[in-house]
N, C-alpha and C positions, 0 to 999 in steps of 0.2 A: 504493500500499499505506500509506504514510504517513497518507495522507488518510483511509482506512477506518479506521485506528487512532484518528486524531484525532476522528473522527466519532463512533465508538463510545464513546470517553472522554468526549466531551461529553455525549451521550445519558445515559451512565451518571450522571455528575454531576448533570445536570438531574433526571433520575428520582429520584435520592436525596433531593434538596432538595424535591420536589413535596410538597404536602400538609404542609409542615414546621410550619405554625402550631400545628395542632391536635396534632400528635406532639410538638411542643416543649413544648406546655403541659402534657400529660401527662407528659413526662419531668420537667418543673420541678414538677408536684405532687408533694407529699409523699405517699408511700402511707398510706392509711387506717390508723390503728392502732386494732386489735380489742382489746378487752379479753379478757384470757387469765384465765379463772378457774381456779385451781388447786383439785383435788379435795383435800378435808379429809383429812389422813391420820387413820387410826384411832389414838385414844388408845392409847398403849404400857402395858400392864398387866404389873406384876410377875408372872411366871409362877408364882412361889410363893403368890400370892394369888388368881389367876385360878381360879375353879370351874367355868368352862364354862357351857353352857347345856343344861338338861336336868333330870331328876328328883331327881337327887342334890345337895342344898343344902348338907348338912353331914356330915361323915364323921369319926368318930374312930378312930385305929387304935392298937392296943396292940402286944403282942409279936407275932411272926409265928406264925400258926397253920399249922403243917406239914400237917395233913390237909387244910385248905382250899387251901394251896398246891399240894398234890398234885392235888387236884380241878381246880383252875385250871390246872395244867400239861396235863391231860388235854383241857380243854376248849380250850386254846391250840392243842395238836398238832391236834385235830380241825376248828377252825373258823379258826385265825388263820394257820397256816402257809403258806398258798397266796399270802400277800402279806407277810408278815413273818418276819424272821429275828431272832434275839436280838443278834447282834453286827456284823451287816452290813446295809447298804442293799439293799432289794430292791425289790419292787413299792412297798411302804410303809417307814417309817423303821424302823431298828434299835431293839429295845425294851429291850435291857438298860440300866439306869440310868434309865429313863423316870421312875421315882418320885423320882428326885433333881432332875429338871428341871420336873415339873408335880404340881400337887396331887392327891391322891387323888380328890376330887370331879372335878376335869377329865378324868382319866384314865377314870373310869366313865361320865360323861357322853358322853365321844368314843365309848366302847364301846357305850352305850345309845342314843345320839341324834346318829349322825354326820351324817345329812342336815341337821339344824338347826344343828349345831356349825359346819359348813364354809360356812354362810351367815352366822351371826350371831357367831362368835368368831374374834378377830383371829389367834391362834394356829394353830387349824384352818385358817383360809384360807390362812396362811402355808405350812402343810405341804401343802395342796392345790396351791397354786403350784409348790412344789418338786418334789413327787412327781408331778403331773399325773394322779393317779387319787385318787377320792373313796375315803374308806373305806366299804366294804360294811356294811350292817347286818345282823348274823349273829342278830337278834332273841334276843339272850341275856336272860335274866331278870335282874333286880337281883343276885339271890343269885348266879348264874353269872358276872356280871361283877365282883362282889366276889371271888370266887374266882380269876378270873384276875388281878386287882388283887393278890391276895395272892403269887399267883406271881410276878409282877414284883417284888414287894418281895425276893424270894429271889434275884433277878438284879442286884443292885447291885454 
């Protein structure tokens, strides 16, 4: 019995040392260093200067137009409430206070041009990553988008 055990032990030791030169060389070799290229982070833009990507390049706001805001409220209820609530997270982000976080141009461009915004605008990409649902294009006119913006201005 002892002889069998010793024979097996010797065989195991011999087998583990076989082919050792090549294996030892590979172990001794330092692993190849691969150059890791880090993807360039998008440039951070001040959200209150970011106008987004789309047809709205400049917008000057005056006092709140209550009639326009009321029209925007109706458009919002008809087109936006499936995904947005004013004060809580839903499919999309809550929109109360959005005019304090984003420029009027950005808001309107997001409404009018959401497909391009999520591809080319850093903040829109960030929102897409957070909410995992792209904003649907509701095909609003510029006037309708402006009315929705006016409604948002009453919700700060």
